[in-house]
C-alpha positions as CSV (number, residue, x, y, z in Angstrom):
1,M,92.6,124.7,86.2
2,K,96.5,125.3,86.7
3,R,97.9,123.2,89.7
4,R,99.5,125.6,92.4
5,T,102.8,124.8,93.3
6,R,103.6,127.3,96.0
7,R,103.5,125.9,99.4
8,R,101.3,127.1,101.9
9,A,101.2,126.9,105.1
10,P,97.9,124.7,107.1
11,F,95.4,127.8,107.9
12,T,93.9,127.7,111.5
13,S,91.2,129.4,112.5
14,I,89.6,131.1,116.2
15,V,86.6,131.7,116.8
16,V,85.5,133.3,120.3
17,V,81.4,133.5,120.5
18,T,79.3,135.0,123.2
19,S,75.2,134.8,123.7
20,L,73.1,137.5,124.4
21,A,68.8,137.6,124.8
22,F,66.8,140.0,126.6
23,P,63.8,139.8,128.7
24,L,62.1,142.3,130.5
25,F,60.5,142.9,133.6
26,G,56.9,142.7,134.1
27,A,57.1,139.4,132.9
28,S,56.2,136.2,135.1
29,P,59.0,134.1,137.0
30,A,58.7,131.4,134.3
31,A,58.4,133.2,131.6
32,A,61.3,135.8,132.4
33,A,63.5,132.2,132.9
34,A,62.9,131.4,129.8
35,E,63.8,135.1,128.0
36,Q,66.9,134.8,129.5
37,E,67.7,131.9,127.7
38,T,70.2,132.2,124.9
39,L,68.5,131.9,121.5
40,P,68.0,128.1,120.6
41,L,69.0,127.6,116.4
42,D,68.0,124.9,114.2
43,V,70.5,125.2,112.0
44,V,71.2,123.5,108.4
45,I,74.2,124.3,106.6
46,L,74.1,123.2,103.0
47,V,77.7,122.6,101.6
48,D,77.8,122.5,97.3
49,E,79.7,119.9,96.6
50,S,79.7,120.4,93.0
51,G,82.5,119.0,90.1
52,S,83.5,123.0,90.0
53,L,84.9,123.1,93.2
54,R,89.1,122.7,93.9
55,E,90.1,121.0,96.3
56,G,90.9,124.3,98.7
57,D,87.7,125.2,98.2
58,V,86.2,121.5,100.0
59,I,89.0,122.0,103.0
60,E,87.7,125.9,103.9
61,E,84.0,124.7,103.7
62,R,84.8,122.1,106.7
63,R,86.8,124.0,108.3
64,A,83.6,126.4,108.3
65,A,81.2,124.3,108.6
66,T,82.8,122.7,112.1
67,T,83.1,126.3,113.3
68,I,79.2,127.2,112.7
69,A,78.9,123.6,114.3
70,R,80.3,123.9,117.5
71,T,79.7,127.5,118.0
72,A,76.1,127.1,119.0
73,F,75.2,129.7,122.1
74,N,71.9,127.7,123.2
75,P,72.9,123.6,124.4
76,R,69.3,122.6,122.8
77,S,70.4,124.4,119.4
78,R,70.2,121.5,116.7
79,V,73.0,121.8,113.7
80,T,72.4,119.4,110.6
81,V,75.0,119.2,107.6
82,L,73.8,118.1,104.1
83,G,76.5,117.9,101.3
84,F,74.9,118.5,97.6
85,G,75.4,118.1,94.0
86,S,73.1,116.5,91.8
87,Q,70.9,113.0,90.9
88,N,71.7,112.8,86.9
89,E,71.2,109.2,86.8
90,V,69.5,106.0,89.0
91,G,71.9,105.7,91.7
92,Q,73.0,108.9,92.4
93,N,71.6,111.1,95.6
94,A,71.3,115.2,95.0
95,V,71.4,115.1,98.7
96,D,73.8,113.5,101.4
97,E,73.2,113.8,104.9
98,V,76.9,114.1,105.8
99,C,75.6,115.5,109.7
100,R,72.7,113.9,111.2
101,P,70.8,116.4,113.2
102,T,72.7,116.6,116.1
103,V,71.2,118.6,119.7
104,V,74.7,120.2,120.8
105,D,74.0,119.3,124.5
106,S,76.8,117.1,125.2
107,D,80.7,116.5,124.4
108,A,79.6,113.6,122.4
109,N,77.7,115.6,120.2
110,L,80.1,118.0,119.9
111,Q,83.0,115.5,119.1
112,Y,80.8,114.3,116.6
113,L,80.0,117.3,114.7
114,S,84.0,117.9,114.6
115,T,84.6,114.5,112.8
116,C,81.6,113.6,110.4
117,V,82.5,117.2,108.2
118,R,85.3,115.3,107.1
119,E,83.3,113.5,104.9
120,L,82.2,116.6,102.9
121,K,83.6,116.0,99.0
122,R,84.4,117.5,96.0
123,R,82.0,115.0,94.1
124,T,83.2,112.9,90.7
125,D,81.0,112.9,87.9
126,A,79.8,108.8,88.5
127,E,78.5,110.9,91.7
128,G,76.4,113.4,90.5
129,N,78.8,116.9,90.1
130,D,76.3,119.3,89.2
131,T,74.7,121.7,91.5
132,D,71.0,121.0,92.5
133,H,69.7,123.9,95.2
134,V,66.1,123.3,94.6
135,A,67.2,119.5,96.3
136,A,69.2,121.0,98.5
137,L,66.3,123.9,100.0
138,T,63.9,120.9,99.8
139,D,65.8,118.4,101.9
140,A,66.7,121.1,104.2
141,L,62.8,122.2,104.8
142,S,62.4,118.7,105.8
143,V,64.9,118.5,108.3
144,L,63.8,122.1,109.9
145,Q,60.0,120.9,110.0
146,S,60.8,117.6,111.8
147,G,62.1,117.5,115.5
148,S,63.1,120.9,115.7
149,P,63.4,122.3,119.4
150,D,61.1,124.8,121.2
151,R,61.2,128.6,120.0
152,A,64.3,127.9,117.7
153,Q,65.3,130.4,115.0
154,K,65.5,128.0,111.7
155,V,68.4,129.1,109.2
156,I,69.9,127.8,106.6
157,F,73.7,128.8,105.7
158,L,74.3,127.9,101.7
159,L,77.9,127.5,100.6
160,T,78.0,127.3,97.1
161,D,80.2,128.4,94.5
162,G,77.9,128.8,91.6
163,E,74.3,129.3,90.1
164,L,71.6,126.3,89.5
165,D,72.6,124.1,87.0
166,V,70.5,120.7,86.8
167,P,71.4,119.9,82.5
168,R,71.5,116.2,83.5
169,S,68.9,115.8,85.9
170,E,65.6,113.9,84.8
171,A,64.2,115.3,87.7
172,Y,63.4,118.3,85.8
173,G,62.2,116.6,82.3
174,T,63.2,114.4,79.5
175,G,64.9,114.2,76.6
176,D,68.1,114.1,74.4
177,E,71.3,114.4,77.4
178,S,73.5,115.9,74.6
179,D,71.0,118.1,73.3
180,P,71.9,121.5,74.7
181,V,67.6,122.7,74.6
182,T,67.2,119.7,77.2
183,W,69.9,121.5,79.2
184,A,67.6,125.1,78.7
185,R,65.0,123.2,79.5
186,R,65.9,121.6,82.5
187,N,67.2,124.6,84.5
188,K,64.2,126.3,83.1
189,A,61.7,124.4,85.4
190,A,64.1,123.8,87.9
191,G,64.2,127.6,88.8
192,Q,60.7,127.8,88.7
193,Q,60.8,125.2,91.4
194,L,64.0,127.1,93.2
195,E,61.4,130.3,93.5
196,A,58.2,127.7,94.7
197,Q,60.2,126.5,97.0
198,I,62.5,129.4,98.9
199,G,58.8,130.5,99.1
200,R,57.7,128.1,101.1
201,L,61.1,128.6,103.5
202,Q,59.8,132.3,103.4
203,D,56.4,130.7,105.0
204,A,57.6,128.3,107.2
205,G,59.7,131.2,108.8
206,V,63.5,130.0,107.6
207,Q,66.2,132.3,107.2
208,I,68.5,131.8,103.9
209,W,72.0,133.3,104.3
210,P,73.9,132.7,100.9
211,L,77.5,132.8,100.8
212,G,79.0,132.2,97.5
213,F,82.4,131.6,96.3
214,G,84.2,130.8,93.0
215,P,84.5,132.0,89.5
216,N,80.8,131.5,89.0
217,V,78.7,133.2,91.6
218,T,76.7,136.3,90.9
219,Q,75.4,138.1,93.4
220,G,72.2,138.7,91.5
221,N,71.6,134.4,92.4
222,L,72.7,134.8,95.8
223,D,69.9,137.6,96.3
224,R,67.0,135.8,95.4
225,F,68.3,133.5,98.4
226,A,68.5,135.6,100.7
227,A,65.7,138.1,100.1
228,G,63.1,135.0,99.6
229,G,63.6,133.3,102.9
230,S,61.8,134.4,106.1
231,R,62.9,138.1,106.7
232,D,62.2,138.1,110.5
233,S,65.5,138.5,111.6
234,C,66.4,138.5,115.4
235,D,66.2,141.9,116.6
236,G,63.7,143.5,113.8
237,R,66.4,145.4,112.4
238,T,67.6,145.6,109.0
239,Q,70.6,145.3,109.9
240,T,70.5,141.5,111.0
241,Q,68.4,140.4,108.1
242,P,69.6,138.1,105.9
243,V,72.1,139.0,103.0
244,A,74.2,137.4,100.6
245,R,77.8,137.6,100.7
246,I,80.8,136.7,98.4
247,V,83.9,135.6,98.7
248,R,86.7,135.8,95.9
249,D,89.6,133.7,98.0
250,P,88.2,130.0,99.4
251,E,90.3,131.0,102.7
252,D,87.9,133.8,103.2
253,V,85.0,131.4,103.4
254,G,85.3,130.7,107.3
255,N,85.3,134.5,108.7
256,A,82.6,135.6,106.0
257,L,80.5,132.5,107.6
258,V,81.3,133.9,110.8
259,T,79.8,137.2,109.9
260,A,77.0,135.4,108.7
261,Y,76.5,133.4,111.3
262,A,76.4,136.6,113.9
263,S,74.1,138.5,112.0
264,A,71.9,136.0,112.0
265,T,71.9,135.7,115.7
266,C,72.9,139.2,116.7
267,S,76.1,138.9,117.8
268,K,79.1,140.7,117.0
269,S,82.0,139.9,115.0
270,I,85.2,141.3,115.8
271,P,87.7,139.1,112.9
272,K,91.4,139.4,114.2
273,P,94.5,139.2,112.3
274,P,96.3,136.1,110.9
275,V,99.4,135.3,113.0
276,V,101.8,132.2,112.1
277,V,103.2,130.0,115.0
278,P,106.5,128.7,113.7
279,G,107.1,125.0,114.8
280,G,108.4,124.8,118.3
281,E,107.3,128.6,119.0
282,T,104.1,129.9,120.9
283,R,102.1,132.6,119.8
284,E,99.1,134.6,121.8
285,I,96.0,135.8,120.3
286,T,93.9,138.6,122.5
287,I,90.0,138.5,122.6
288,D,88.5,140.8,124.5
289,I,85.3,139.9,126.3
290,P,83.0,143.2,127.2
291,M,81.0,143.2,130.1
292,I,78.1,142.7,128.7
293,A,78.4,139.0,127.4
294,T,76.8,136.0,129.6
295,D,77.4,133.4,127.6
296,G,80.5,132.4,125.3
297,T,82.1,129.6,123.5
298,M,85.7,129.6,122.0
299,V,86.4,127.7,119.0
300,V,90.0,126.6,117.7
301,N,90.4,125.0,114.2
302,K,94.0,123.9,114.9
303,G,95.0,122.6,111.4
304,H,96.3,119.7,113.6
305,S,95.4,117.6,116.4
306,D,98.6,118.0,118.2
307,V,98.8,121.9,118.2
308,L,98.3,122.9,122.2
309,V,95.6,125.3,123.1
310,K,95.7,127.2,126.3
311,F,92.9,129.4,127.2
312,I,93.4,132.2,129.7
313,D,91.3,134.5,131.6
314,P,91.8,138.0,132.3
315,E,93.3,137.2,135.5
316,G,95.6,135.4,134.1
317,K,94.3,131.9,135.2
318,E,94.7,129.2,132.8
319,V,91.1,127.2,132.3
320,A,91.8,123.9,132.8
321,G,89.1,121.9,131.6
322,T,85.2,121.2,132.7
323,G,84.1,122.6,135.5
324,Q,83.5,126.1,137.6
325,A,85.5,128.3,138.7
326,D,85.0,132.2,139.9
327,G,81.6,132.5,139.1
328,S,82.3,130.8,135.3
329,T,81.0,127.4,134.1
330,F,83.5,125.9,131.5
331,N,83.0,123.3,129.3
332,R,86.0,122.0,127.1
333,S,86.5,119.4,124.4
334,G,88.1,118.2,121.9
335,E,91.9,118.5,123.3
336,N,93.0,115.7,120.8
337,T,91.1,116.8,117.6
338,T,91.9,119.4,115.0
339,T,89.4,121.5,116.4
340,E,89.0,122.5,119.9
341,V,86.0,123.9,121.9
342,L,86.0,126.1,125.3
343,R,81.9,126.8,125.9
344,I,81.5,129.4,128.7
345,V,78.8,130.6,130.9
346,D,79.3,134.2,132.5
347,P,82.8,134.7,131.3
348,K,84.8,137.0,133.3
349,S,85.3,140.7,131.0
350,G,88.4,141.6,129.6
351,P,90.9,140.6,127.7
352,W,91.2,136.8,127.3
353,K,94.4,135.3,125.5
354,I,94.3,132.0,123.5
355,Q,98.2,130.9,123.6
356,L,99.1,128.4,120.8
357,R,102.1,125.9,120.4
358,A,103.3,124.0,117.4
359,P,105.1,121.1,117.8
360,D,108.7,121.0,116.4
361,S,107.7,118.7,114.1
362,L,105.1,120.5,112.1
363,A,105.3,123.4,109.7
364,E,104.4,126.8,110.7
365,Q,101.0,127.2,111.5
366,V,98.5,130.8,110.4
367,V,96.1,131.3,112.5
368,S,93.2,133.6,112.1
369,A,91.0,134.8,115.3
370,T,87.3,135.7,115.0
371,A,85.3,137.0,117.8
372,L,81.7,137.1,118.4
373,W,80.0,139.1,121.6
374,H,76.9,138.6,122.8
375,G,75.1,138.8,126.6
376,A,71.9,137.6,128.4
377,V,70.1,140.9,129.2
378,Q,67.1,142.2,131.1
379,A,65.9,145.6,130.6
380,A,64.2,146.3,133.8
381,I,61.2,149.3,133.7
382,V,60.1,151.4,136.4
383,A,58.2,154.0,136.5
384,E,57.2,156.8,139.0
385,P,54.6,156.7,140.1
386,S,53.2,153.2,139.2
387,N,49.3,154.5,139.4
388,A,49.5,157.8,137.6
389,R,46.5,160.3,137.6
390,T,45.3,161.8,133.9
391,G,47.5,164.0,132.8
392,Q,50.4,163.6,135.0
393,D,54.0,163.1,134.0
394,V,55.8,160.1,134.7
395,R,59.2,159.6,135.3
396,L,60.3,156.4,133.3
397,W,63.5,154.4,134.8
398,L,65.4,151.6,132.3
399,S,68.6,149.7,133.1
400,L,70.0,146.6,131.6
401,V,70.7,143.4,134.3
402,T,72.5,140.4,133.4
403,R,72.1,137.2,135.0
404,D,75.3,138.4,136.9
405,G,73.7,141.8,138.0
406,A,73.5,145.1,136.6
407,I,75.2,146.9,133.8
408,T,76.6,150.5,135.2
409,D,80.1,150.5,133.1
410,E,79.1,153.7,130.5
411,S,81.6,152.1,128.2
412,A,79.5,148.7,128.6
413,L,76.3,151.0,127.1
414,S,77.8,153.6,125.1
415,T,76.8,151.8,121.9
416,L,73.7,150.5,122.3
417,D,70.9,153.2,122.1
418,F,67.7,152.8,124.7
419,S,64.1,154.2,124.4
420,I,60.7,153.0,125.5
421,T,57.4,152.9,123.8
422,A,54.3,153.3,125.2
423,S,50.4,152.5,123.8
424,G,47.2,152.0,125.2
425,A,44.4,153.8,126.4
426,G,43.7,157.3,125.4
427,L,47.0,157.1,123.0
428,A,46.3,158.1,119.4
429,G,49.3,155.2,118.6
430,A,52.3,154.1,119.9
431,Q,54.3,156.7,121.5
432,R,58.5,156.7,121.6
433,V,59.9,158.0,125.2
434,A,63.6,159.1,124.2
435,V,65.5,158.3,127.9
436,T,69.0,159.3,128.5
437,D,71.6,158.6,131.3
438,E,73.3,162.3,131.2
439,G,72.3,163.8,134.4
440,V,69.5,166.0,133.2
441,A,65.9,165.8,134.7
442,P,64.5,163.4,134.5
443,D,67.6,161.8,134.8
444,D,69.1,162.1,138.6
445,K,72.8,161.0,137.9
446,A,75.2,160.7,135.0
447,H,76.4,157.4,133.9
448,D,74.9,155.3,136.6
449,G,73.0,152.7,134.0
450,R,69.9,154.4,134.7
451,Y,68.3,155.7,132.0
452,A,65.2,158.2,132.3
453,G,62.6,159.7,130.6
454,T,59.2,161.5,130.9
455,F,56.3,160.3,129.8
456,T,52.8,162.1,130.1
457,A,49.5,160.4,131.0
458,P,46.8,160.6,128.8
459,Q,43.6,162.2,130.0
460,T,41.3,159.0,129.4
461,A,41.9,156.8,132.7
462,G,43.0,153.0,131.3
463,Q,46.2,150.7,131.1
464,I,49.2,151.8,129.2
465,D,52.2,149.1,127.9
466,L,55.4,150.4,128.6
467,V,57.6,148.2,126.4
468,G,61.7,148.6,126.4
469,E,63.8,149.1,123.4
470,V,67.8,148.1,123.4
471,V,69.4,148.6,120.0
472,G,73.1,148.1,118.9
473,D,75.3,145.5,117.5
474,G,75.7,142.1,119.5
475,I,72.4,142.5,121.2
476,R,68.6,140.8,120.8
477,A,65.6,142.9,123.0
478,E,62.9,140.8,123.9
479,R,59.9,142.8,124.1
480,V,57.9,142.4,127.1
481,P,55.1,145.3,128.5
482,V,55.0,146.9,131.9
483,R,51.7,148.2,132.4
484,L,51.2,151.5,134.2
485,R,47.2,152.4,135.4
486,V,46.5,155.7,134.4
487,S,43.1,156.3,137.1
488,P,41.3,159.9,137.9
489,P,42.6,162.2,140.3
490,E,40.2,161.1,143.3
491,T,40.2,157.7,142.9
492,I,44.4,157.3,143.2
493,I,46.9,155.8,145.5
494,Q,50.5,157.0,144.1
495,G,53.8,157.6,145.5
496,T,57.6,157.4,145.2
497,V,60.1,155.0,146.3
498,K,63.7,156.6,146.9
499,F,66.8,155.4,148.3
500,E,69.8,157.3,149.5
501,H,73.2,155.6,148.0
502,D,76.4,156.3,146.1
503,G,75.8,153.2,143.8
504,V,78.4,151.2,146.1
505,V,77.3,148.8,148.7
506,T,79.3,145.8,150.7
507,Q,78.3,142.5,151.6
508,G,76.2,143.3,154.8
509,Q,75.6,146.5,154.3
510,T,72.0,148.1,154.7
511,V,70.8,151.3,152.3
512,P,68.1,153.2,153.4
513,G,65.1,154.6,151.5
514,R,61.8,156.3,151.9
515,L,58.2,155.5,150.8
516,S,56.0,158.7,150.5
517,M,52.7,157.9,149.6
518,R,49.2,160.1,149.5
519,N,46.1,158.5,149.4
520,D,43.5,160.1,147.4
521,T,40.6,157.4,147.8
522,G,39.6,158.6,151.3
523,T,39.7,155.1,153.0
524,P,42.6,152.9,154.3
525,R,44.0,150.4,152.2
526,S,46.1,147.5,153.4
527,V,49.3,147.5,151.7
528,R,52.5,145.8,151.6
529,L,56.0,146.5,151.1
530,Q,58.2,144.1,149.2
531,V,61.4,143.5,147.3
532,E,62.4,141.3,144.4
533,G,65.9,140.6,142.7
534,A,68.7,138.4,142.8
535,A,71.0,140.2,145.3
536,K,69.4,138.0,148.3
537,A,68.2,141.3,149.3
538,T,65.6,141.6,152.3
539,L,63.5,144.6,153.4
540,T,62.4,146.1,156.5
541,P,59.9,146.6,157.4
542,G,58.0,143.7,155.0
543,T,55.3,143.4,156.7
544,T,51.7,144.8,155.5
545,F,50.1,147.5,156.9
546,D,47.1,150.0,156.4
547,L,47.7,152.9,154.5
548,P,46.2,155.8,155.9
549,A,44.0,158.4,153.7
550,G,46.2,161.4,152.9
551,D,49.9,162.0,152.9
552,F,51.9,159.1,154.5
553,E,55.7,158.9,155.1
554,Q,57.6,155.6,155.7
555,D,61.2,154.8,156.3
556,F,62.8,151.7,155.7
557,T,66.2,149.6,154.9
558,V,67.2,147.2,152.4
559,A,69.7,144.8,153.4
560,F,72.2,143.0,151.5
561,P,73.5,139.7,153.3
562,A,77.5,138.7,153.7
563,D,76.8,136.3,150.7
564,A,75.0,138.1,148.4
565,P,76.5,138.2,144.8
566,L,79.1,140.6,143.8
567,G,79.0,142.8,141.1
568,G,76.4,144.6,139.7
569,T,72.6,144.1,140.3
570,A,69.4,145.7,140.5
571,V,66.5,145.4,143.3
572,T,63.1,146.6,143.0
573,V,60.8,147.6,146.0
574,R,57.5,147.5,145.4
575,L,54.4,148.5,147.6
576,V,51.2,146.5,146.3
577,A,48.0,145.6,147.8
578,E,47.4,142.7,150.1
579,D,44.9,141.4,148.1
580,D,45.9,141.7,144.8
581,P,49.9,142.2,144.4
582,S,50.2,142.2,140.9
583,M,48.1,146.1,141.7
584,T,51.4,148.4,142.1
585,F,51.3,151.7,144.1
586,A,54.9,152.6,144.0
587,E,58.2,151.0,143.1
588,G,62.1,152.2,142.6
589,L,64.7,150.9,141.4
590,L,67.9,150.2,143.4
591,T,70.8,149.5,141.3
592,V,74.0,149.2,142.4
593,T,77.2,147.4,142.5
594,V,77.9,144.6,145.7
595,E,81.5,144.6,146.6
596,R,83.1,142.5,149.5
597,P,83.4,144.2,152.6
598,P,87.4,145.6,153.1
599,T,89.4,143.3,155.1
600,T,91.2,144.2,158.3
601,W,94.1,145.5,156.5
602,E,92.0,147.1,153.5
603,R,90.7,149.2,156.7
604,I,93.9,150.0,158.3
605,R,96.3,150.8,155.6
606,A,95.4,154.0,154.6
607,Y,96.6,154.7,158.3
608,V,99.9,152.3,158.3
609,F,100.6,154.2,155.2
610,T,100.1,157.4,156.7
611,A,102.0,156.2,159.9
612,L,105.1,154.9,157.5
613,A,104.9,158.5,155.8
614,V,105.4,160.4,159.0
615,L,108.3,157.5,160.3
616,A,109.9,158.7,157.2
617,L,109.4,162.4,157.4
618,I,110.9,162.0,161.0
619,A,113.6,159.8,160.1
620,F,115.0,162.1,157.2
621,A,114.6,164.9,159.7
622,L,116.7,162.9,161.6
623,W,119.4,162.0,159.4
624,Q,119.3,165.8,158.2
625,W,119.9,166.8,161.7
626,R,122.7,164.6,162.5
627,L,124.0,165.6,158.8
628,A,124.2,169.0,159.9
629,W,125.9,167.9,163.3
630,K,128.3,166.4,161.5
631,R,129.5,169.2,159.3
632,R,129.0,171.8,161.7
633,V,131.6,169.5,164.2
634,A,133.5,168.1,162.2
635,V,137.5,169.0,161.9
636,K,138.4,168.7,159.0
637,G,140.0,172.2,157.1
638,L,141.3,173.3,160.7
639,K,145.4,174.5,160.4
640,V,147.2,175.2,163.2
641,S,150.4,176.3,163.8
642,L,153.5,176.8,166.6
643,L,154.6,180.3,166.8
644,L,157.2,181.7,169.0
645,E,157.1,185.4,169.7
646,G,154.6,185.7,167.0
647,E,156.7,184.0,164.5
648,P,155.9,180.5,162.9
649,L,158.0,177.3,163.7
650,G,158.0,174.8,160.8
651,T,154.9,173.9,158.7
652,E,151.5,174.0,159.6
653,L,149.8,170.6,160.7
654,V,146.1,170.3,158.8
655,A,143.5,168.2,160.2
656,P,143.0,164.9,159.4
657,S,140.2,164.5,155.8
658,R,138.4,161.7,156.9
659,W,136.1,162.9,159.3
660,S,136.4,163.3,163.2
661,D,135.0,165.6,165.7
662,V,138.3,166.4,167.8
663,F,141.7,167.2,166.1
664,R,144.3,165.1,168.2
665,F,147.7,166.4,167.8
666,T,151.5,167.3,169.8
667,V,154.5,169.0,169.8
668,R,157.9,167.7,169.5
669,D,161.6,168.4,169.6
670,V,160.0,170.9,172.3
671,G,163.2,173.5,173.5
672,A,165.2,172.1,170.2
673,D,166.3,174.1,166.9
674,H,163.4,173.1,165.2
675,P,160.1,171.9,167.4
676,L,157.3,170.6,164.8
677,L,153.7,169.9,165.1
678,A,152.6,166.1,164.4
679,G,149.6,164.0,164.9
680,Y,149.2,162.1,168.4
681,D,150.8,159.1,168.5
682,A,150.3,157.8,172.2
683,A,152.9,154.6,171.2
684,Q,155.5,157.5,171.3
685,G,154.4,158.4,174.7
686,D,153.0,162.0,172.5
687,E,151.2,164.3,174.9
688,L,147.6,165.2,173.6
689,Y,146.7,168.4,172.3
690,T,143.1,168.6,171.1
691,A,140.8,170.9,169.4
692,V,137.2,171.2,168.6
693,R,135.1,173.6,166.7
694,D,132.8,176.0,168.5
695,G,130.8,177.7,165.9
696,D,132.3,179.0,162.7
697,G,134.9,181.3,164.7
698,A,136.7,179.5,167.1
699,V,137.9,176.1,168.7
700,Q,137.9,174.6,171.8
701,L,141.9,173.7,172.6
702,Q,142.8,171.4,175.5
703,V,146.7,171.7,176.4
704,P,147.9,168.9,178.5
705,G,147.3,169.4,181.9
706,E,144.7,172.5,181.5
707,E,141.2,172.9,181.0
708,R,140.0,173.7,177.5
709,R,140.0,177.4,176.7
710,L,138.1,179.3,173.5
711,L,140.4,180.3,171.1
712,P,139.2,182.2,167.9
713,F,140.6,181.7,164.9
714,G,143.6,183.7,164.0
715,E,144.3,184.8,167.8
716,E,147.5,183.4,169.6
717,S,146.9,180.6,172.6
718,R,148.1,181.1,176.0
719,P,151.8,179.9,176.1
720,I,152.4,176.4,176.3
721,P,155.7,174.4,177.8
722,G,158.4,175.7,176.0
723,G,157.0,179.4,175.8
724,Y,155.3,178.4,172.4
725,R,151.9,179.7,171.2
726,L,149.3,178.0,169.0
727,S,147.2,179.7,166.2
728,F,144.2,178.4,164.2
729,R,142.6,178.7,161.1
730,D,139.8,177.3,159.3
731,T,140.1,176.8,155.3
732,G,136.9,174.2,155.5
733,K,133.7,175.0,152.9
734,R,131.2,175.1,155.0
735,R,128.0,174.1,153.5
736,R,124.5,174.7,155.0
737,S,122.0,172.3,155.9
738,L,118.5,172.5,157.2
739,F,119.7,172.9,160.5
740,R,122.5,174.5,160.6
741,R,122.6,176.4,163.9
742,N,124.1,180.6,163.7
743,P,127.6,181.1,163.7
744,K,128.6,181.8,166.9
745,A,130.3,185.3,167.5
746,A,134.3,185.2,168.5
747,R,134.4,185.8,171.9
748,P,138.4,187.3,172.5
749,G,140.0,186.9,175.8
750,V,137.0,184.8,177.3
751,T,138.2,181.3,178.3
752,P,134.8,179.6,179.9
753,P,135.3,176.0,180.6
754,Y,134.8,173.2,177.9
755,E,132.8,170.2,178.8
756,E,133.9,167.0,178.2
757,P,131.9,166.1,174.7
758,G,129.1,163.3,175.7
759,P,129.6,160.1,174.3
760,R,131.4,159.5,171.0
761,D,129.6,159.4,168.2
762,P,129.3,155.8,166.4
763,F,130.8,156.8,163.2
764,D,133.8,158.0,165.1
765,D,136.6,155.3,163.6
766,T,139.3,158.5,163.4
767,H,142.7,156.8,163.1
768,E,146.2,158.4,164.6
769,W,147.9,160.9,162.8
770,A,151.3,160.0,160.8
771,P,154.2,162.8,161.8
772,S,154.9,165.3,159.3
773,G,158.1,165.8,157.3
774,H,159.9,168.8,156.7
775,G,160.6,170.8,153.3
776,S,156.5,170.5,153.0
777,S,154.4,173.6,152.8
778,H,152.4,171.6,155.5
779,A,152.2,168.4,157.8
780,T,148.5,166.2,156.8
781,T,147.6,163.8,159.7
782,S,146.1,161.0,156.6
783,T,146.0,160.6,153.2
784,D,143.3,163.3,151.8
785,Y,139.8,162.2,150.6
786,D,136.6,163.7,150.2
787,D,134.1,163.5,153.0
788,P,131.2,161.8,151.9
789,W,129.4,163.8,154.6
790,S,131.0,166.9,153.2
C-alpha cells in the first residue's frame, strides 16, 4: 500500500445525545417510574484488529469506540470493547479484552473507557492478524450472558474491514499450513460455525449492527450479520431494525457508527458539517435540542487534551461542571483528556453552543459534530366516559408528558404519528383509533397537544384495553394498556369531567371544573373525586360523597400551588369508587402550561407604557404649540422704512434674522439732512422704538413716550419726533403648523392699547443691533442665518 505523504489535520468529533422512553398512564407508580427510565443497554463493541487494517483505520476505530462507550444514555448501561484477529498458533488469542465490562455510572468508569480503547491496535503476524468473526461473536455472547443489567437491550456493534478469513487457524481443522485446500476447508468450516453462532445470538435476543470499511468488505458479508441477529427493534419498526453499513473513507467510521447507535436506541441522529479550528482561535458548533428531549450526553473527541471546550446553554449560560442549575442536572468529565463528556438530565431546549479553542501551539483541528436526541415521555390516555354503555361512542384523549410536564408545542409534535389501539371483549381483533389535534370534532381545540379520537364500544359488555401508540424518529413508545369498562345501560354509572381554562395557568392559580354524572343503577354510590399528576395540584372539594341515582352535577377547582413546577404539565381528575379506587366512573385530563405569576412590574408595565405614550403625545403637542407660537411672533422678515411726506428716507431696516419676538430700533440724526434707522443701542443713549407682530397683517408699534398702537403693513404711522412717519412690510415666509392661528384682518385707523407681553421667553437671547451704514439697499440688525424654528 502506498503511504500518504499529504499531511492531514487531526480529526475531532462531537456527539450530542439526548434520550427517551415512553410509558403510558395506567401502570402502577412503580412501573411508571421504571418505564420513564431511559433504555439501559448492554453493548459489546467488536473491533477488527487484522493485518489488513491501515493505521488510520485503527485511529478511527478507537475514536468510534470511545464515542459509543461514553454516550450510553442510562447510567445502568454497560459497555465492553473487544479487539479480534485470529489464533494461528499456540500463545495467540483470537480475541483480546480491550475494555472490561464497565457500567457507565461514575466518572472513574467513564474515564477508564476513554483510556482503555487506546489499546486497540493493528495486529502483527506474530499476534494472529487474520479475521475470526466466529471467535469474536462467541466471546461477545459470553459477555452478554453474564451480569447484564436488568431489562437491558443487548447490542453488538461489529467494526470490520473484511470477510471471515481464518486459513491458518487450527481451530477449524488440521492440515498442511501451506496447502490452499486446507485454507479453503478451514474457511468453510468457520463459515458453518459462524451461521450457528449468529443463530445463537438471535435466540439470546442480541442485535448485531455491522459496520464495514476497507477494500475487501462486501454488503452481502455484512448483511448476514444484521439479518441473522435479533430483529426485535427498540420500537418495533423496520426503520430501527439492525442494518449493515459500509463506509469507504475511514474518517466516516465515527459518524456511521453513531448513526447505527441512534437507530439501535431509537434516537435521532443529526450530523453537522465539519468545522476547522485554527490554532489560537475559537470556533462554535450549534446543536438544536428539541423540547421533547429529557436526557442527554455531549461527547467531544478533541483530538488533543489541550483543546478547551465550553458548553453554552440556550440562555447563554456556561455549564461549569458537575452539579445542578435551572432544573437541569449536569455531569462533566474528561476535561484533561482527548474525550470530554457532558451528561444532562432535563436539558433546556433550543440551540446549544459548543465552543472550542485550539491553543497557539496546536495545528488546526477539524471538528465534526453529530447530534442524537431522545426523550423520556409518557403517553397519557383518558376515555370520556371511562365506563361506557354497550354501543356508546367514547371520546379518547392522548397527550404526551415528559417528566417536566406536558408537551404542547406544535413543532415538537408535528413529526410524530399518534394513534390508539383498542382490543378486548366484543371486538373481532385489534382496532386502530385515529386521533388528531386539528380542532375538528371530536377534538375541541387545535394544536393544544391533546389528540382526540372516537371509539365505539362493542355491543358486548366486558373490558377493552386501550394502548397509545406514538411513532416517529427519535422516540420509543412503551405500550401499557388503559382499561375501559363496557356495561349494559341499566347498570352503568358514567359522566364527564370538564375544565374551564385557556391552556395557561400561573403558580398559585386555580382552574374551575365541573363534574356531570348519570347514575342508572337506581341506588346511590359512595364515590371520591381525586387528582393525579406531577404538578402538586390539589382538588376542592376532595372528600367522599354519595352519588345519587339519576343526574348529578358538581363544581370543583384544581389549585396549582405557589411552588408548582414551571412548564407544561398534565393532571387527571377522576371520580372513583370509595370502596374500590381502581374503579373509575369519570375522568378528565387537564393539560396546561404553568407559568410564574407576573411581577409587580409586569402587571403595571402596560399602564406605564400607556402613560408614557400619553405624556409623549402631550409633550409633542406642547412642542408643536410652542413651535407655532415662536413662528407666529418671530419678527424675522419685518422691514421698517422712515418716511417724510410719504417719501422714504435712507434705506429700510431689517429685523434680526436670529429669533426674537420684539423688533428694537431707533431713529438717529433726527432733524439732520440724512436721518436714518438703526438698531437700538442703549450704550449710545438711543431712544427705543419697538414693534411686535399682531397676527399676519400688522404690528404693534410703540414710540418713545407713547402707548403701543396697531399699524397694518403698508400704512404710515402717526408722526414721530421730527415729523417723520414709519411704515412696515413683511417679507418673511410664514409656514403653517398644527397650532397656527387664523390671521387677523387689518384694522386701519384702530389704535387700541397694546398690553405689555408677559414673562420673557427663555429662548430669547436677542443681541443688540449694530447701526447700518449708508449706500446699501437696506440695513441689517445682525448677521443673517436661518432660524432653526422657521
